[in-house]
C-alpha positions in Angstrom: 77.4 18.1 -58.2 74.6 15.6 -58.7 77.0 13.0 -60.0 79.3 13.6 -57.0 76.4 13.2 -54.5 75.3 9.9 -56.2 78.8 8.5 -56.2 79.4 9.5 -52.5 76.1 7.8 -51.4 76.9 4.7 -53.5 80.3 4.4 -51.8 78.9 5.1 -48.4 76.3 2.3 -48.9 79.1 -0.1 -50.0 81.5 0.8 -47.2 79.0 0.7 -44.3 77.3 -2.5 -45.4 77.7 -5.3 -42.9 77.7 -8.6 -44.6 74.5 -8.6 -46.7 72.9 -5.9 -44.6 72.9 -2.6 -46.5 71.3 -0.5 -43.8 71.8 2.8 -45.7 70.0 1.4 -48.7 67.1 0.1 -46.6 66.6 3.6 -45.1 66.9 5.6 -48.3 65.1 3.4 -50.9 61.3 3.5 -51.4 59.6 0.4 -50.0 56.2 -1.1 -50.9 54.6 0.3 -47.8 56.3 3.8 -47.8 53.1 5.5 -49.0 51.3 4.6 -45.7 54.3 5.7 -43.5 54.4 9.5 -43.5 57.6 9.6 -41.5 59.4 7.8 -44.4 58.1 10.0 -47.2 61.6 11.5 -47.5 62.4 8.2 -49.3 60.6 9.5 -52.4 63.5 11.8 -52.8 66.4 10.0 -51.3 65.7 6.8 -53.4 66.7 8.8 -56.5 70.3 8.8 -55.2 70.5 5.1 -54.4 71.9 2.6 -56.9 72.2 -1.2 -57.0 75.0 -2.5 -54.8 75.2 -5.7 -56.9 77.3 -4.1 -59.6 78.5 -0.9 -61.2 76.5 -0.8 -64.4 73.4 0.7 -62.8 75.2 3.8 -61.4 77.6 4.0 -64.3 74.8 4.0 -66.9 72.7 6.6 -65.0 75.7 8.9 -64.3 76.9 8.8 -67.9 73.4 9.7 -69.2 73.1 12.4 -66.5 76.4 13.9 -67.6 75.8 13.7 -71.4 72.1 14.9 -71.5 72.0 16.8 -68.2 74.8 19.0 -69.3 73.0 20.1 -72.5 69.7 20.7 -70.6 71.6 22.6 -67.9 73.1 24.9 -70.6 69.6 25.5 -72.2 67.5 25.9 -69.1 70.0 26.9 -66.4 71.3 24.9 -63.5 68.5 25.7 -61.1 65.7 24.8 -63.5 67.4 21.6 -64.5 67.8 20.7 -60.9 64.1 21.4 -60.2 63.1 19.3 -63.2 65.3 16.4 -62.3 64.2 16.2 -58.6 60.5 16.7 -59.3 60.7 13.8 -61.9 62.4 11.5 -59.3 59.8 12.3 -56.6 56.8 11.9 -58.9 58.2 8.6 -60.3 58.7 7.2 -56.8 55.3 8.3 -55.6 53.6 6.6 -58.5 55.6 3.5 -58.0 54.7 3.5 -54.3 51.0 3.9 -54.9 50.9 1.2 -57.5 53.0 -1.2 -55.5 50.9 -0.8 -52.4 47.4 -0.7 -53.9 47.8 -2.9 -57.0 50.9 -5.0 -57.1 50.9 -5.9 -53.5 47.5 -7.6 -53.8 49.0 -10.1 -56.3 50.9 -11.9 -53.5 51.3 -12.0 -49.7 51.1 -8.7 -47.8 54.6 -9.4 -46.5 55.9 -9.0 -50.0 55.5 -5.3 -49.7 58.2 -5.1 -47.0 60.7 -6.5 -49.5 59.7 -4.7 -52.7 61.8 -1.6 -53.3 62.5 0.9 -55.9 65.6 3.1 -56.2 67.8 4.9 -58.7 67.8 8.0 -60.8 65.7 6.5 -63.6 62.9 9.0 -63.6 65.2 12.0 -63.5 67.6 10.6 -66.1 64.7 9.6 -68.4 63.4 13.2 -68.2 66.7 14.8 -69.1 67.3 12.3 -71.9 63.8 12.7 -73.5 63.9 16.4 -73.1 67.2 16.5 -75.0 65.5 14.6 -77.8 62.7 17.1 -77.8 64.9 20.2 -77.8 67.5 18.8 -80.1 65.7 16.4 -82.4 68.4 16.6 -85.2 71.3 15.9 -82.9 73.1 12.6 -83.4 73.2 10.0 -80.7 75.4 7.0 -80.9 72.9 4.2 -80.0 74.8 1.5 -78.0 77.8 3.7 -78.5 78.0 2.4 -82.2 74.9 3.3 -84.3 74.5 7.0 -85.1 70.8 7.9 -85.1 68.9 11.2 -84.9 67.8 12.1 -81.4 64.1 12.1 -82.3 64.3 8.4 -83.1 65.8 7.7 -79.6 63.0 9.7 -78.1 60.4 7.5 -79.9 62.2 4.4 -78.7 62.1 5.7 -75.1 58.4 6.4 -75.3 57.5 3.1 -76.8 59.7 1.2 -74.3 58.1 3.0 -71.4 54.5 2.3 -72.6 55.2 -1.3 -73.3 56.7 -1.8 -69.8 53.8 -0.1 -68.0 51.2 -2.1 -69.9 52.9 -5.4 -69.0 51.1 -7.7 -66.6 54.4 -9.5 -65.7 54.7 -9.3 -61.9 58.5 -9.1 -62.0 58.3 -6.1 -64.3 55.8 -4.4 -62.1 58.1 -4.8 -59.1 61.1 -3.5 -61.2 60.0 0.1 -61.0 59.2 0.7 -64.6 56.7 3.4 -63.4 59.7 5.6 -62.8 60.6 5.6 -66.5 57.0 6.1 -67.6 56.3 9.0 -65.2 59.6 10.6 -66.3 58.4 10.2 -69.9 54.9 11.6 -69.4 56.2 14.4 -67.1 58.8 15.4 -69.8 56.2 15.5 -72.6 53.9 17.7 -70.5 56.8 20.0 -69.5 57.9 20.4 -73.1 54.4 20.7 -74.7 53.1 23.3 -72.2 56.3 25.2 -72.0 56.5 24.9 -68.2 59.3 26.6 -66.2 59.1 26.0 -62.5 61.3 29.0 -61.8 58.4 31.3 -62.9 55.9 29.7 -60.6 
């Protein structure tokens, strides 16, 4: 169902775009000043269902990972808990990006830059499901780049190292790219696994 919703919204954005104006994208993605616009806080959730309209790789990659790893997590935790976990990770990732973008990154350039900076996609949710799979099934085999078979725990380490290196970067383009989504998904997943959380019991 999540995959269907993502694909429908992607097609709706593509069909309703007029020239270079993707009005649906502009209303659903998180912008650099969303954190100070309470009426737009719904974007912290809806941005998780938006994908790049400049190609298919963004949505194809996320939906493939969502199917492969999300299916296993859904079978282990149940559909409702998997959905809660996925959506909470997306919202947290987008909130952290918004806070960092407005209070830190925006100060690197002109204030107007905030209006054009955006983040979107299911990165935080997909990262959470993928890393949680590696934690629950460390001996499972994952074909890295579809070719190289490696244990899941190695993939988990690669995800953590990649997230940390991205967040510590001072490259402005990387800071604009929304790497916080991956990092928040990573930290959130580690806490969820380590403390044995289950949001259904709260």
